[in-house]
LOBA-197459 format. One record per residue (C-alpha): residue number from 1; residue in one letter; x, z, y. Coordinates in Angstrom, 2 decimals, padded with zeros to 5 digits. Layout:
N
k: NUM&r: A&x: X&z: Z&y: Y
...
//
This chain:
359
k: 1&r: M&x: 000.00&z: 000.00&y: 000.00
k: 2&r: G&x: 001.12&z: -000.61&y: 003.57
k: 3&r: G&x: 001.94&z: 002.19&y: 005.95
k: 4&r: I&x: 002.38&z: 002.62&y: 009.70
k: 5&r: L&x: 003.74&z: 005.27&y: 012.03
k: 6&r: L&x: 002.41&z: 004.96&y: 015.59
k: 7&r: L&x: 004.05&z: 007.04&y: 018.33
k: 8&r: E&x: 002.36&z: 008.30&y: 021.48
k: 9&r: D&x: 004.48&z: 005.99&y: 023.66
k: 10&r: G&x: 003.12&z: 002.95&y: 021.80
k: 11&r: R&x: 006.12&z: 002.19&y: 019.60
k: 12&r: S&x: 005.26&z: 001.69&y: 015.95
k: 13&r: F&x: 007.08&z: 001.37&y: 012.63
k: 14&r: A&x: 005.52&z: -000.41&y: 009.66
k: 15&r: G&x: 006.62&z: -000.03&y: 006.05
k: 16&r: E&x: 005.45&z: 000.67&y: 002.54
k: 17&r: G&x: 003.14&z: 003.61&y: 001.99
k: 18&r: F&x: 003.55&z: 006.20&y: -000.74
k: 19&r: G&x: 002.20&z: 009.66&y: -001.38
k: 20&r: S&x: -001.42&z: 010.10&y: -000.35
k: 21&r: H&x: -003.83&z: 007.37&y: 000.79
k: 22&r: G&x: -004.86&z: 008.65&y: 004.23
k: 23&r: T&x: -004.15&z: 009.29&y: 007.91
k: 24&r: L&x: -002.70&z: 012.40&y: 009.58
k: 25&r: I&x: -001.40&z: 013.33&y: 013.05
k: 26&r: G&x: 001.58&z: 015.51&y: 013.95
k: 27&r: E&x: 004.68&z: 015.93&y: 016.07
k: 28&r: V&x: 007.35&z: 013.49&y: 014.87
k: 29&r: V&x: 010.68&z: 015.26&y: 014.27
k: 30&r: F&x: 013.80&z: 014.55&y: 012.21
k: 31&r: N&x: 015.88&z: 016.58&y: 009.77
k: 32&r: T&x: 019.57&z: 015.85&y: 009.18
k: 33&r: A&x: 020.00&z: 017.71&y: 005.85
k: 34&r: M&x: 021.43&z: 015.70&y: 002.95
k: 35&r: T&x: 019.44&z: 017.64&y: 000.33
k: 36&r: G&x: 016.55&z: 020.06&y: 000.20
k: 37&r: Y&x: 013.60&z: 017.78&y: 000.86
k: 38&r: Q&x: 011.27&z: 019.94&y: -001.25
k: 39&r: E&x: 012.22&z: 023.02&y: 000.77
k: 40&r: V&x: 011.60&z: 021.06&y: 003.97
k: 41&r: L&x: 008.19&z: 019.90&y: 002.80
k: 42&r: T&x: 007.10&z: 023.43&y: 001.86
k: 43&r: D&x: 008.56&z: 025.26&y: 004.88
k: 44&r: P&x: 005.56&z: 026.60&y: 006.87
k: 45&r: S&x: 007.50&z: 026.05&y: 010.11
k: 46&r: Y&x: 006.78&z: 022.31&y: 009.68
k: 47&r: C&x: 003.02&z: 022.81&y: 009.98
k: 48&r: E&x: 001.45&z: 019.84&y: 011.84
k: 49&r: Q&x: 004.71&z: 017.89&y: 011.97
k: 50&r: I&x: 005.68&z: 014.48&y: 010.60
k: 51&r: V&x: 009.22&z: 014.76&y: 009.27
k: 52&r: V&x: 011.75&z: 011.92&y: 009.27
k: 53&r: M&x: 014.76&z: 012.38&y: 006.98
k: 54&r: T&x: 018.01&z: 010.88&y: 008.28
k: 55&r: V&x: 019.60&z: 010.64&y: 004.81
k: 56&r: P&x: 018.80&z: 007.12&y: 003.51
k: 57&r: H&x: 017.79&z: 007.92&y: -000.10
k: 58&r: V&x: 015.23&z: 010.64&y: -000.77
k: 59&r: G&x: 013.67&z: 011.71&y: -004.06
k: 60&r: N&x: 016.61&z: 011.06&y: -006.37
k: 61&r: Y&x: 016.56&z: 014.53&y: -007.96
k: 62&r: G&x: 012.77&z: 014.85&y: -008.18
k: 63&r: V&x: 010.82&z: 018.07&y: -007.61
k: 64&r: N&x: 010.52&z: 021.32&y: -009.53
k: 65&r: S&x: 008.71&z: 024.65&y: -009.48
k: 66&r: D&x: 011.70&z: 026.73&y: -008.30
k: 67&r: D&x: 012.62&z: 025.19&y: -004.93
k: 68&r: P&x: 009.41&z: 025.44&y: -002.82
k: 69&r: E&x: 009.56&z: 027.85&y: 000.12
k: 70&r: S&x: 005.81&z: 028.46&y: -000.03
k: 71&r: A&x: 002.80&z: 027.72&y: -002.22
k: 72&r: R&x: 002.03&z: 024.32&y: -000.68
k: 73&r: V&x: 003.35&z: 021.38&y: 001.34
k: 74&r: W&x: 002.87&z: 021.89&y: 005.09
k: 75&r: V&x: 004.06&z: 018.65&y: 006.69
k: 76&r: N&x: 001.48&z: 016.17&y: 008.00
k: 77&r: G&x: 003.59&z: 013.16&y: 007.04
k: 78&r: F&x: 006.94&z: 012.19&y: 005.56
k: 79&r: V&x: 009.13&z: 009.22&y: 006.54
k: 80&r: V&x: 012.18&z: 007.98&y: 004.63
k: 81&r: R&x: 014.40&z: 004.91&y: 004.58
k: 82&r: E&x: 014.12&z: 004.48&y: 000.81
k: 83&r: L&x: 012.18&z: 006.47&y: -001.78
k: 84&r: S&x: 013.97&z: 006.92&y: -005.10
k: 85&r: R&x: 011.24&z: 006.43&y: -007.68
k: 86&r: R&x: 013.64&z: 007.22&y: -010.52
k: 87&r: Y&x: 014.78&z: 010.80&y: -010.45
k: 88&r: S&x: 017.49&z: 012.50&y: -012.47
k: 89&r: N&x: 018.03&z: 016.25&y: -012.62
k: 90&r: H&x: 017.82&z: 018.76&y: -015.44
k: 91&r: R&x: 015.51&z: 020.96&y: -013.33
k: 92&r: A&x: 013.08&z: 018.21&y: -012.35
k: 93&r: T&x: 009.46&z: 018.43&y: -013.46
k: 94&r: G&x: 008.17&z: 015.35&y: -011.64
k: 95&r: G&x: 008.73&z: 012.71&y: -008.98
k: 96&r: L&x: 008.42&z: 013.01&y: -005.20
k: 97&r: D&x: 005.78&z: 010.25&y: -004.87
k: 98&r: R&x: 003.31&z: 011.90&y: -007.22
k: 99&r: Y&x: 004.04&z: 015.33&y: -005.76
k: 100&r: L&x: 003.13&z: 014.21&y: -002.24
k: 101&r: R&x: 000.11&z: 012.28&y: -003.48
k: 102&r: E&x: -001.23&z: 015.42&y: -005.15
k: 103&r: E&x: -000.54&z: 017.41&y: -001.98
k: 104&r: G&x: -002.48&z: 014.93&y: 000.18
k: 105&r: V&x: 000.42&z: 013.85&y: 002.39
k: 106&r: P&x: 000.63&z: 010.21&y: 003.61
k: 107&r: C&x: 004.20&z: 008.88&y: 003.66
k: 108&r: I&x: 006.06&z: 005.67&y: 004.45
k: 109&r: Q&x: 009.37&z: 004.17&y: 003.37
k: 110&r: G&x: 011.23&z: 000.96&y: 004.13
k: 111&r: I&x: 011.47&z: 001.44&y: 007.90
k: 112&r: D&x: 014.59&z: 001.66&y: 010.05
k: 113&r: T&x: 014.83&z: 005.45&y: 010.20
k: 114&r: R&x: 018.06&z: 005.20&y: 012.20
k: 115&r: A&x: 016.20&z: 003.36&y: 014.98
k: 116&r: L&x: 013.36&z: 005.89&y: 014.81
k: 117&r: V&x: 015.71&z: 008.87&y: 015.06
k: 118&r: R&x: 017.61&z: 007.30&y: 017.97
k: 119&r: H&x: 014.27&z: 006.74&y: 019.71
k: 120&r: I&x: 013.29&z: 010.40&y: 019.27
k: 121&r: R&x: 016.71&z: 011.55&y: 020.46
k: 122&r: S&x: 016.42&z: 009.52&y: 023.65
k: 123&r: K&x: 012.72&z: 010.04&y: 024.36
k: 124&r: G&x: 012.19&z: 013.47&y: 022.77
k: 125&r: A&x: 009.98&z: 014.63&y: 019.91
k: 126&r: M&x: 006.52&z: 013.19&y: 020.41
k: 127&r: A&x: 003.10&z: 012.99&y: 018.86
k: 128&r: G&x: 002.60&z: 010.42&y: 016.15
k: 129&r: I&x: 000.03&z: 009.32&y: 013.62
k: 130&r: I&x: 000.89&z: 008.14&y: 010.11
k: 131&r: S&x: -001.55&z: 006.03&y: 008.12
k: 132&r: T&x: -001.56&z: 004.45&y: 004.67
k: 133&r: D&x: -005.28&z: 003.66&y: 004.37
k: 134&r: G&x: -005.60&z: 000.56&y: 006.54
k: 135&r: T&x: -007.06&z: 002.27&y: 009.64
k: 136&r: S&x: -006.88&z: -000.11&y: 012.61
k: 137&r: R&x: -004.21&z: 000.36&y: 015.24
k: 138&r: E&x: -006.89&z: 000.79&y: 017.90
k: 139&r: E&x: -008.52&z: 003.67&y: 016.03
k: 140&r: L&x: -005.13&z: 005.24&y: 015.34
k: 141&r: A&x: -004.33&z: 005.15&y: 019.07
k: 142&r: E&x: -007.65&z: 006.79&y: 019.94
k: 143&r: R&x: -007.19&z: 009.59&y: 017.43
k: 144&r: L&x: -003.61&z: 010.12&y: 018.52
k: 145&r: A&x: -004.59&z: 010.41&y: 022.20
k: 146&r: A&x: -006.99&z: 013.24&y: 021.33
k: 147&r: W&x: -004.39&z: 015.38&y: 019.51
k: 148&r: P&x: -003.47&z: 018.52&y: 021.55
k: 149&r: G&x: 000.26&z: 018.50&y: 020.72
k: 150&r: M&x: 002.55&z: 021.47&y: 020.05
k: 151&r: V&x: 002.93&z: 023.07&y: 023.49
k: 152&r: G&x: 000.49&z: 025.93&y: 023.86
k: 153&r: R&x: -000.36&z: 025.94&y: 020.13
k: 154&r: G&x: -000.08&z: 029.21&y: 018.23
k: 155&r: L&x: 000.06&z: 028.08&y: 014.59
k: 156&r: A&x: 001.41&z: 031.24&y: 012.96
k: 157&r: G&x: -002.10&z: 032.31&y: 012.00
k: 158&r: V&x: -002.66&z: 029.02&y: 010.17
k: 159&r: V&x: 000.24&z: 029.57&y: 007.76
k: 160&r: S&x: 000.29&z: 033.37&y: 007.49
k: 161&r: T&x: -000.93&z: 035.36&y: 004.51
k: 162&r: K&x: -004.49&z: 036.60&y: 004.93
k: 163&r: K&x: -003.90&z: 039.94&y: 003.20
k: 164&r: R&x: -001.00&z: 042.39&y: 003.15
k: 165&r: Y&x: 000.84&z: 042.61&y: -000.14
k: 166&r: L&x: 003.78&z: 044.38&y: -001.74
k: 167&r: Y&x: 006.53&z: 041.90&y: -002.60
k: 168&r: A&x: 009.21&z: 044.28&y: -003.92
k: 169&r: D&x: 009.08&z: 047.96&y: -004.85
k: 170&r: P&x: 012.34&z: 049.10&y: -006.51
k: 171&r: D&x: 012.62&z: 052.51&y: -008.13
k: 172&r: A&x: 015.16&z: 053.78&y: -005.61
k: 173&r: P&x: 014.91&z: 051.55&y: -002.52
k: 174&r: R&x: 017.56&z: 051.59&y: 000.17
k: 175&r: A&x: 014.80&z: 051.42&y: 002.79
k: 176&r: S&x: 011.32&z: 050.04&y: 003.38
k: 177&r: V&x: 010.72&z: 046.95&y: 005.53
k: 178&r: A&x: 007.49&z: 045.55&y: 006.95
k: 179&r: V&x: 007.70&z: 041.75&y: 007.04
k: 180&r: V&x: 005.32&z: 040.22&y: 009.58
k: 181&r: D&x: 004.44&z: 036.81&y: 008.13
k: 182&r: G&x: 004.22&z: 033.99&y: 010.64
k: 183&r: G&x: 005.25&z: 031.46&y: 007.99
k: 184&r: V&x: 007.85&z: 033.39&y: 006.02
k: 185&r: K&x: 010.06&z: 031.38&y: 003.68
k: 186&r: A&x: 010.34&z: 032.54&y: 000.08
k: 187&r: N&x: 014.11&z: 032.90&y: 000.30
k: 188&r: I&x: 013.83&z: 035.43&y: 003.12
k: 189&r: L&x: 011.79&z: 037.67&y: 000.85
k: 190&r: R&x: 014.19&z: 037.11&y: -002.04
k: 191&r: L&x: 017.18&z: 038.15&y: 000.08
k: 192&r: L&x: 015.44&z: 041.28&y: 001.32
k: 193&r: K&x: 014.57&z: 042.16&y: -002.27
k: 194&r: S&x: 018.19&z: 041.57&y: -003.34
k: 195&r: A&x: 019.27&z: 044.18&y: -000.76
k: 196&r: N&x: 017.29&z: 046.78&y: -002.76
k: 197&r: L&x: 014.57&z: 047.08&y: -000.12
k: 198&r: R&x: 010.93&z: 047.90&y: -000.56
k: 199&r: V&x: 009.32&z: 044.80&y: 000.97
k: 200&r: E&x: 005.71&z: 044.76&y: 002.19
k: 201&r: V&x: 004.31&z: 041.63&y: 003.84
k: 202&r: F&x: 001.69&z: 041.73&y: 006.60
k: 203&r: P&x: -000.60&z: 039.06&y: 008.10
k: 204&r: W&x: 000.35&z: 037.78&y: 011.53
k: 205&r: D&x: -002.75&z: 039.33&y: 013.12
k: 206&r: S&x: -002.17&z: 042.83&y: 011.74
k: 207&r: K&x: -001.32&z: 045.76&y: 014.03
k: 208&r: A&x: 001.92&z: 047.40&y: 015.06
k: 209&r: E&x: 000.88&z: 050.81&y: 013.75
k: 210&r: D&x: 000.48&z: 049.29&y: 010.28
k: 211&r: W&x: 003.96&z: 047.77&y: 010.43
k: 212&r: M&x: 005.54&z: 051.07&y: 011.45
k: 213&r: N&x: 003.61&z: 053.41&y: 009.18
k: 214&r: G&x: 005.79&z: 054.25&y: 006.18
k: 215&r: H&x: 008.45&z: 051.63&y: 006.95
k: 216&r: D&x: 012.00&z: 052.04&y: 008.21
k: 217&r: F&x: 012.10&z: 048.79&y: 010.17
k: 218&r: V&x: 010.11&z: 045.65&y: 011.01
k: 219&r: F&x: 011.13&z: 042.07&y: 010.22
k: 220&r: L&x: 009.52&z: 039.19&y: 012.17
k: 221&r: S&x: 009.60&z: 035.94&y: 010.19
k: 222&r: N&x: 010.02&z: 032.29&y: 011.05
k: 223&r: G&x: 006.95&z: 030.15&y: 011.77
k: 224&r: P&x: 005.49&z: 027.11&y: 013.54
k: 225&r: G&x: 004.07&z: 026.51&y: 016.99
k: 226&r: D&x: 004.71&z: 027.61&y: 020.57
k: 227&r: P&x: 005.76&z: 031.27&y: 020.99
k: 228&r: A&x: 004.25&z: 031.26&y: 024.49
k: 229&r: A&x: 000.80&z: 030.97&y: 022.88
k: 230&r: L&x: 001.22&z: 034.26&y: 020.98
k: 231&r: D&x: 000.87&z: 036.84&y: 023.76
k: 232&r: D&x: -001.29&z: 039.09&y: 021.56
k: 233&r: M&x: 001.54&z: 039.25&y: 019.05
k: 234&r: V&x: 004.05&z: 039.95&y: 021.82
k: 235&r: D&x: 001.92&z: 042.92&y: 022.89
k: 236&r: Q&x: 002.10&z: 044.30&y: 019.33
k: 237&r: I&x: 005.87&z: 043.82&y: 019.24
k: 238&r: K&x: 006.24&z: 045.77&y: 022.49
k: 239&r: M&x: 004.61&z: 048.75&y: 020.76
k: 240&r: V&x: 007.33&z: 048.66&y: 018.09
k: 241&r: I&x: 010.29&z: 048.32&y: 020.46
k: 242&r: G&x: 011.87&z: 051.70&y: 021.04
k: 243&r: N&x: 009.91&z: 053.30&y: 018.21
k: 244&r: K&x: 011.26&z: 051.44&y: 015.17
k: 245&r: P&x: 014.18&z: 049.08&y: 014.60
k: 246&r: I&x: 012.99&z: 045.47&y: 014.68
k: 247&r: V&x: 014.72&z: 042.21&y: 013.71
k: 248&r: G&x: 013.64&z: 038.57&y: 013.67
k: 249&r: I&x: 014.44&z: 035.03&y: 012.57
k: 250&r: C&x: 013.45&z: 031.80&y: 014.35
k: 251&r: L&x: 009.90&z: 032.37&y: 015.70
k: 252&r: G&x: 010.56&z: 036.09&y: 015.34
k: 253&r: H&x: 013.66&z: 035.63&y: 017.52
k: 254&r: Q&x: 011.60&z: 033.84&y: 020.16
k: 255&r: L&x: 008.85&z: 036.47&y: 020.20
k: 256&r: L&x: 011.35&z: 039.33&y: 020.46
k: 257&r: G&x: 012.88&z: 037.52&y: 023.41
k: 258&r: R&x: 009.49&z: 037.21&y: 025.10
k: 259&r: A&x: 008.73&z: 040.87&y: 024.37
k: 260&r: L&x: 011.91&z: 041.76&y: 026.30
k: 261&r: G&x: 010.77&z: 039.63&y: 029.24
k: 262&r: A&x: 012.71&z: 036.43&y: 028.58
k: 263&r: K&x: 011.10&z: 033.00&y: 028.81
k: 264&r: T&x: 011.00&z: 030.36&y: 026.09
k: 265&r: F&x: 011.19&z: 026.61&y: 026.55
k: 266&r: K&x: 010.70&z: 023.48&y: 024.45
k: 267&r: L&x: 013.79&z: 021.60&y: 023.31
k: 268&r: G&x: 013.96&z: 017.85&y: 023.72
k: 269&r: F&x: 013.99&z: 017.00&y: 020.02
k: 270&r: G&x: 014.65&z: 020.37&y: 018.38
k: 271&r: H&x: 017.26&z: 021.55&y: 015.91
k: 272&r: R&x: 016.44&z: 020.68&y: 012.29
k: 273&r: G&x: 018.96&z: 020.35&y: 009.50
k: 274&r: A&x: 021.59&z: 022.15&y: 007.43
k: 275&r: N&x: 024.70&z: 021.35&y: 009.49
k: 276&r: H&x: 024.36&z: 023.02&y: 012.90
k: 277&r: P&x: 027.48&z: 024.86&y: 014.18
k: 278&r: V&x: 026.95&z: 028.31&y: 015.71
k: 279&r: R&x: 029.60&z: 030.60&y: 017.18
k: 280&r: D&x: 029.33&z: 034.29&y: 016.35
k: 281&r: L&x: 030.38&z: 035.85&y: 019.67
k: 282&r: E&x: 031.22&z: 039.19&y: 018.03
k: 283&r: T&x: 033.76&z: 037.75&y: 015.58
k: 284&r: G&x: 034.63&z: 034.38&y: 017.17
k: 285&r: R&x: 033.83&z: 032.74&y: 013.86
k: 286&r: V&x: 032.06&z: 029.37&y: 013.77
k: 287&r: E&x: 029.37&z: 029.23&y: 011.09
k: 288&r: I&x: 027.53&z: 026.14&y: 009.84
k: 289&r: T&x: 023.85&z: 026.99&y: 009.76
k: 290&r: S&x: 020.46&z: 025.73&y: 008.69
k: 291&r: Q&x: 018.01&z: 025.37&y: 011.58
k: 292&r: N&x: 014.39&z: 024.40&y: 012.14
k: 293&r: H&x: 012.94&z: 025.05&y: 015.58
k: 294&r: G&x: 011.60&z: 023.19&y: 018.59
k: 295&r: F&x: 011.57&z: 026.09&y: 021.10
k: 296&r: C&x: 014.34&z: 028.31&y: 022.42
k: 297&r: V&x: 014.88&z: 031.54&y: 024.39
k: 298&r: E&x: 016.49&z: 031.50&y: 027.84
k: 299&r: T&x: 019.80&z: 033.36&y: 027.83
k: 300&r: A&x: 019.41&z: 034.69&y: 031.39
k: 301&r: G&x: 016.23&z: 036.56&y: 030.50
k: 302&r: I&x: 017.88&z: 038.21&y: 027.51
k: 303&r: E&x: 020.81&z: 039.41&y: 029.61
k: 304&r: A&x: 018.46&z: 040.65&y: 032.36
k: 305&r: A&x: 016.69&z: 042.80&y: 029.75
k: 306&r: G&x: 019.94&z: 044.54&y: 028.86
k: 307&r: A&x: 020.35&z: 042.68&y: 025.58
k: 308&r: E&x: 023.57&z: 040.96&y: 024.49
k: 309&r: P&x: 023.89&z: 037.35&y: 023.24
k: 310&r: T&x: 025.51&z: 037.36&y: 019.79
k: 311&r: H&x: 025.38&z: 033.67&y: 018.81
k: 312&r: I&x: 025.58&z: 030.36&y: 020.68
k: 313&r: N&x: 024.64&z: 026.91&y: 019.37
k: 314&r: L&x: 027.76&z: 024.77&y: 019.82
k: 315&r: N&x: 025.85&z: 021.48&y: 020.00
k: 316&r: D&x: 023.99&z: 022.31&y: 023.23
k: 317&r: Q&x: 025.06&z: 025.87&y: 024.18
k: 318&r: T&x: 021.56&z: 027.28&y: 023.70
k: 319&r: L&x: 021.05&z: 030.90&y: 022.68
k: 320&r: A&x: 021.19&z: 031.33&y: 018.90
k: 321&r: G&x: 021.09&z: 035.12&y: 018.58
k: 322&r: F&x: 020.99&z: 038.41&y: 020.48
k: 323&r: K&x: 020.92&z: 042.17&y: 019.98
k: 324&r: H&x: 019.91&z: 045.24&y: 021.93
k: 325&r: T&x: 021.88&z: 048.17&y: 020.54
k: 326&r: A&x: 019.99&z: 050.95&y: 022.33
k: 327&r: L&x: 016.59&z: 049.66&y: 021.23
k: 328&r: K&x: 017.80&z: 048.68&y: 017.73
k: 329&r: I&x: 016.86&z: 045.00&y: 018.01
k: 330&r: A&x: 018.64&z: 042.01&y: 016.47
k: 331&r: A&x: 017.52&z: 038.40&y: 016.09
k: 332&r: V&x: 018.86&z: 034.93&y: 015.34
k: 333&r: Q&x: 017.35&z: 031.53&y: 016.05
k: 334&r: F&x: 018.72&z: 029.89&y: 012.91
k: 335&r: H&x: 018.06&z: 030.52&y: 009.20
k: 336&r: P&x: 020.71&z: 032.76&y: 007.58
k: 337&r: E&x: 018.68&z: 032.63&y: 004.36
k: 338&r: A&x: 019.17&z: 028.83&y: 004.09
k: 339&r: S&x: 018.16&z: 027.38&y: 000.74
k: 340&r: P&x: 019.63&z: 024.94&y: 000.10
k: 341&r: G&x: 022.31&z: 024.84&y: 002.72
k: 342&r: P&x: 025.37&z: 026.70&y: 004.02
k: 343&r: H&x: 025.79&z: 030.36&y: 003.13
k: 344&r: D&x: 028.07&z: 031.16&y: 006.07
k: 345&r: S&x: 025.56&z: 033.45&y: 007.78
k: 346&r: T&x: 023.76&z: 035.01&y: 004.81
k: 347&r: H&x: 025.54&z: 038.27&y: 005.64
k: 348&r: L&x: 023.35&z: 038.61&y: 008.74
k: 349&r: V&x: 020.27&z: 039.42&y: 006.67
k: 350&r: I&x: 022.01&z: 041.74&y: 004.25
k: 351&r: E&x: 024.56&z: 043.43&y: 006.50
k: 352&r: R&x: 024.07&z: 043.10&y: 010.25
k: 353&r: F&x: 020.28&z: 043.36&y: 010.29
k: 354&r: L&x: 020.38&z: 046.45&y: 008.08
k: 355&r: D&x: 023.14&z: 047.93&y: 010.21
k: 356&r: V&x: 021.02&z: 047.52&y: 013.34
k: 357&r: A&x: 018.11&z: 049.09&y: 011.48
k: 358&r: G&x: 020.35&z: 052.01&y: 010.56
k: 359&r: V&x: 019.71&z: 051.78&y: 006.82
//
């Protein structure tokens, strides 16, 4: 079947459709990772986004039941240069095409993804509509024009768990952590469990008193959408600050920044991939990190709040981490729990976060 990707500025890319027979809208972004497409597809932070992979061949090792970062695929579309219909890996349980068809995701291959990525880099991430069901270009343009976009959208509630649950309860836990789920990746929970922590997960719309009651510290997860649209959540975070240690990753980093009074802003085309260099300002070490975010925290606001930048993104000098020693706060914009990807910064979850929490 044929497929088309139409961008909000009128540029379009036509190719061969695969996956689901349908039409979906999302923000068109690109990911530079060489592997890990199943983790990308199932990362809740990609909710309402159409992901373009820069690696030319995708699907060559199939899919399996171990790699997903959540219980479902969250992307609204998937674009690749060439789909590998033959897969080869001892862990594989199926092919990518069938997997995406069963998940209801329209996809296209056979387009010039290099040209598409260069367009996004020069023009910025933008709304797009992907279709594999023959919908006319005129109708696609009308539906695309009506989409609200990402700015001002609080999507954490869409991907969050609806009920609190106990993920790990060891016999002699080192400490107890309340994980506030705004789209938490499975590997974050696995790493917290591996640190011998009692891990309880809470919905995004739960209350600060629930997070603090019976827990030694609070962990704010990654997630999709605009942090500026989550003022209710920021108000809950303010209740925790000064009363319990609190740490965060990605969206959690952004919301902690806003709770301290800093502003957030939208990046031109975001940081998404497994090869982003970050300097740890405390050690001077450069770490290669996995990243997936379209918004960032202003450094000046963090410093004005008495917090200290701890990490800087070396590609564009944006803030990649901060801490507030007196208030027992620490956060990073990237993903130290990367799976797959570099393990340079895994120590942050296991060591530095727990040190800030005093456990």
